[in-house]
C-alpha positions in Angstrom: 172.3 -84.3 -26.8 175.7 -83.5 -28.5 176.6 -81.9 -32.0 174.2 -78.9 -32.5 174.4 -76.8 -35.9 171.3 -74.4 -36.3 170.9 -70.8 -37.6 170.3 -68.4 -34.6 166.9 -67.4 -35.8 165.6 -71.1 -35.5 166.1 -70.6 -31.6 163.2 -69.1 -29.7 163.4 -65.5 -28.9 162.1 -64.8 -25.5 161.3 -61.5 -23.5 163.4 -61.1 -20.4 161.1 -60.7 -17.6 163.2 -59.6 -14.8 162.8 -56.7 -12.2 164.8 -53.9 -13.5 165.0 -55.2 -17.2 163.2 -53.3 -19.9 163.1 -53.8 -23.7 165.5 -56.8 -23.7 165.0 -60.2 -25.5 167.2 -63.3 -25.4 167.8 -66.3 -27.3 169.7 -69.3 -25.5 171.7 -70.4 -28.3 173.9 -73.1 -26.6 172.6 -74.6 -23.1 173.3 -77.4 -21.0 170.4 -79.2 -22.4 172.3 -79.2 -25.8 175.2 -81.1 -24.2 177.4 -78.2 -23.4 179.1 -79.2 -19.9 180.6 -75.8 -18.9 179.2 -72.7 -20.6 175.7 -71.2 -22.0 175.8 -68.9 -25.0 173.1 -66.3 -25.3 172.1 -63.6 -28.0 170.5 -60.5 -26.5 168.6 -57.8 -28.4 167.8 -54.6 -26.5 165.3 -52.1 -28.0 166.2 -48.4 -28.2 166.4 -47.1 -24.4 166.1 -50.8 -23.4 168.6 -52.1 -20.6 169.4 -55.0 -18.5 168.9 -55.0 -14.8 171.5 -53.2 -12.8 173.0 -56.5 -10.7 175.8 -58.6 -9.7 176.5 -62.2 -9.2 179.2 -64.8 -8.6 180.2 -65.6 -12.1 181.7 -63.7 -15.0 180.2 -62.8 -18.4 182.2 -62.7 -21.9 180.3 -60.4 -24.3 180.8 -59.7 -28.0 178.9 -56.8 -29.4 177.5 -57.7 -32.9 175.7 -54.4 -33.8 174.0 -51.3 -32.3 175.4 -48.7 -29.9 175.3 -48.9 -26.2 176.7 -48.4 -22.8 178.2 -50.8 -20.3 178.3 -49.9 -16.5 180.8 -52.1 -14.4 181.3 -51.1 -10.8 180.4 -47.4 -11.4 182.7 -47.3 -14.6 180.8 -46.5 -17.9 182.1 -47.3 -21.4 180.5 -46.9 -24.6 180.1 -50.0 -26.9 179.3 -50.8 -30.5 179.8 -53.4 -33.0 183.1 -55.4 -32.7 183.7 -54.5 -29.0 184.3 -57.3 -26.4 183.5 -56.9 -22.6 184.8 -59.1 -19.9 182.5 -58.5 -16.6 184.3 -60.2 -13.7 182.6 -62.1 -11.0 180.8 -59.9 -8.3 180.9 -56.8 -10.4 178.0 -54.7 -10.4 176.9 -54.3 -14.1 174.3 -53.3 -16.7 173.9 -53.0 -20.4 172.0 -50.1 -22.0 171.1 -49.2 -25.7 171.7 -45.7 -26.3 171.3 -45.8 -30.0 168.3 -45.8 -32.3 168.6 -49.3 -33.4 168.6 -52.5 -31.7 171.8 -53.2 -29.6 172.5 -57.0 -30.0 175.2 -59.1 -28.3 176.5 -62.5 -27.6 177.0 -63.3 -24.0 178.5 -66.4 -22.5 178.1 -67.5 -18.8 179.2 -70.6 -16.9 176.4 -73.2 -16.1 177.0 -72.7 -12.3 175.6 -69.3 -12.4 
């Protein structure tokens, strides 16, 4: 493909069906199929009390919190997150995002395609 310019709401919102995930949806905003050679951009929405699985892998995450309140766990360290926070998850770190607020927790997450 090549150049892409769409409103995020035009990208399909999918349930994340993965062991250990609860109340989490994702939009794949930019993908390899769009012509992006290195990174994918995803927009996650976690329902109140929702969370990603506690997991690790060989690639990093770059995350920007759009709205809501939550916690991020990274290698047994826990931090509160909210609108405007940025989070870097290094490769091989065990991590999880949790919604601890009353509204949806929404964030952007970039990952390399090799992951």
